[in-house]
Structures are given as structure tokens and as C-alpha cells.
C-alpha positions as a LaTeX table, in Angstrom:
\begin{tabular}{lrrr}
\hline
Residue & $x$ (\AA) & $y$ (\AA) & $z$ (\AA) \\
\hline
Unk1 & $-7.74$ & $-20.38$ & $-46.88$ \\
Unk2 & $-4.55$ & $-20.46$ & $-44.65$ \\
Unk3 & $-4.53$ & $-21.30$ & $-41.02$ \\
Unk4 & $-1.42$ & $-19.86$ & $-39.03$ \\
Unk5 & $-0.64$ & $-21.36$ & $-35.76$ \\
Unk6 & 0.25 & $-18.96$ & $-33.07$ \\
Unk7 & 1.08 & $-21.24$ & $-30.14$ \\
Unk8 & 1.65 & $-24.82$ & $-29.87$ \\
Unk9 & 1.44 & $-26.78$ & $-26.53$ \\
Unk10 & 2.98 & $-30.35$ & $-26.68$ \\
Unk11 & 1.86 & $-33.13$ & $-24.35$ \\
Unk12 & 3.99 & $-36.32$ & $-23.78$ \\
Unk13 & 3.87 & $-39.39$ & $-21.49$ \\
Unk14 & 6.23 & $-42.05$ & $-20.80$ \\
Unk15 & 5.52 & $-45.67$ & $-19.69$ \\
Unk16 & 7.87 & $-48.65$ & $-18.68$ \\
Unk17 & 7.76 & $-51.57$ & $-21.04$ \\
Unk18 & 6.77 & $-54.20$ & $-18.09$ \\
Unk19 & 4.74 & $-57.15$ & $-17.85$ \\
Unk20 & 2.82 & $-55.68$ & $-14.91$ \\
Unk21 & 1.74 & $-52.34$ & $-13.92$ \\
Unk22 & 2.68 & $-52.56$ & $-10.40$ \\
Unk23 & 6.11 & $-53.62$ & $-8.63$ \\
Unk24 & 5.77 & $-57.12$ & $-7.08$ \\
Unk25 & 7.38 & $-56.16$ & $-3.68$ \\
Unk26 & 6.18 & $-52.81$ & $-2.97$ \\
Unk27 & 3.14 & $-52.94$ & $-5.00$ \\
Unk28 & 3.42 & $-49.34$ & $-6.04$ \\
Unk29 & 2.88 & $-48.45$ & $-9.71$ \\
Unk30 & 5.57 & $-48.64$ & $-12.06$ \\
Unk31 & 4.57 & $-45.13$ & $-13.48$ \\
Unk32 & 5.05 & $-43.70$ & $-10.09$ \\
Unk33 & 7.85 & $-44.38$ & $-7.78$ \\
Unk34 & 8.65 & $-46.86$ & $-4.99$ \\
Unk35 & 8.58 & $-45.93$ & $-1.24$ \\
Unk36 & 12.24 & $-44.99$ & $-0.92$ \\
Unk37 & 12.09 & $-42.92$ & $-4.41$ \\
Unk38 & 11.30 & $-39.23$ & $-4.73$ \\
Unk39 & 10.63 & $-38.97$ & $-8.45$ \\
Unk40 & 9.44 & $-41.37$ & $-11.00$ \\
Unk41 & 11.42 & $-42.17$ & $-13.74$ \\
Unk42 & 15.40 & $-41.82$ & $-13.53$ \\
Unk43 & 15.46 & $-41.43$ & $-9.28$ \\
Unk44 & 13.11 & $-44.99$ & $-9.22$ \\
Unk45 & 14.05 & $-47.17$ & $-12.54$ \\
Unk46 & 12.71 & $-50.18$ & $-13.34$ \\
Unk47 & 15.35 & $-53.37$ & $-12.98$ \\
Unk48 & 14.67 & $-56.90$ & $-14.86$ \\
Unk49 & 15.93 & $-59.99$ & $-13.80$ \\
Unk50 & 16.84 & $-62.93$ & $-16.02$ \\
Unk51 & 13.32 & $-64.19$ & $-15.52$ \\
Unk52 & 12.12 & $-61.02$ & $-17.11$ \\
Unk53 & 10.04 & $-60.01$ & $-13.96$ \\
Unk54 & 10.46 & $-56.19$ & $-13.37$ \\
Unk55 & 10.87 & $-54.26$ & $-9.77$ \\
Unk56 & 11.93 & $-51.01$ & $-8.78$ \\
Unk57 & 15.70 & $-50.52$ & $-8.43$ \\
Unk58 & 15.21 & $-49.69$ & $-4.65$ \\
Unk59 & 12.56 & $-52.31$ & $-4.04$ \\
Unk60 & 14.60 & $-55.30$ & $-5.68$ \\
Unk61 & 18.27 & $-54.00$ & $-3.92$ \\
Unk62 & 16.45 & $-54.43$ & $-0.46$ \\
Unk63 & 15.02 & $-57.74$ & $-1.15$ \\
Unk64 & 18.51 & $-59.21$ & $-2.72$ \\
Unk65 & 20.37 & $-57.55$ & 0.12 \\
Unk66 & 17.68 & $-59.14$ & 2.84 \\
Unk67 & 18.20 & $-63.00$ & 1.83 \\
Unk68 & 20.59 & $-64.62$ & 3.72 \\
Unk69 & 21.20 & $-67.23$ & 1.18 \\
Unk70 & 21.43 & $-67.09$ & $-2.60$ \\
Unk71 & 18.53 & $-64.59$ & $-3.47$ \\
Unk72 & 15.24 & $-65.92$ & $-5.59$ \\
Unk73 & 12.84 & $-63.81$ & $-7.45$ \\
Unk74 & 9.99 & $-62.47$ & $-5.16$ \\
Unk75 & 7.60 & $-63.69$ & $-8.01$ \\
Unk76 & 8.79 & $-66.77$ & $-9.49$ \\
Unk77 & 11.25 & $-67.90$ & $-6.84$ \\
Unk78 & 13.78 & $-68.71$ & $-9.60$ \\
Unk79 & 17.51 & $-67.79$ & $-8.62$ \\
Unk80 & 17.95 & $-63.92$ & $-8.82$ \\
Unk81 & 20.35 & $-62.66$ & $-11.52$ \\
Unk82 & 19.90 & $-59.07$ & $-13.00$ \\
Unk83 & 19.07 & $-59.27$ & $-16.79$ \\
Unk84 & 22.07 & $-57.99$ & $-19.03$ \\
\hline
\end{tabular}
């Protein structure tokens, strides 16, 4: 007996490889988007610091730009540097 496939419906999903499930600044889920983003994924990517904490791009840029002195990680308070 042979089976012939007439239609195929593929389903896919993606997740970010981060330590947490939510942004430490806006507290929104990483698989969604931040308050300033329009679409999850490329419009609202994750950015890692040298300390390995991840944040939405929009959130960490606002955080860094709001600091009057050398910016620090909002979670661990280490000097903020973008991970290379």
C-alpha cells in the first residue's frame, strides 16, 4: 500500500537564545516586541552586553542614552559594553 501526499502545511517557530524570557527593562517577552517596536524579530532584535544579559535593542539604547555618566547594565550594574 502506498500513500500519496496531496498537500503539505509546514509550521515553524523561532525563539531567542537568552537567559531570561523577558527584557529586564520593559519586562515584555523576548518573543514579542518592546513598547517601541512594531514587529517581533528583526524590527525589535535582542542585544547582548559583555555581561551576557540581553535586552531589546530599543530598550537598551534608551537606557544607555539616559545615563548621565558611564552606563551600567540594568541587571548586574557592571559597566555596559555591547557584546562583540
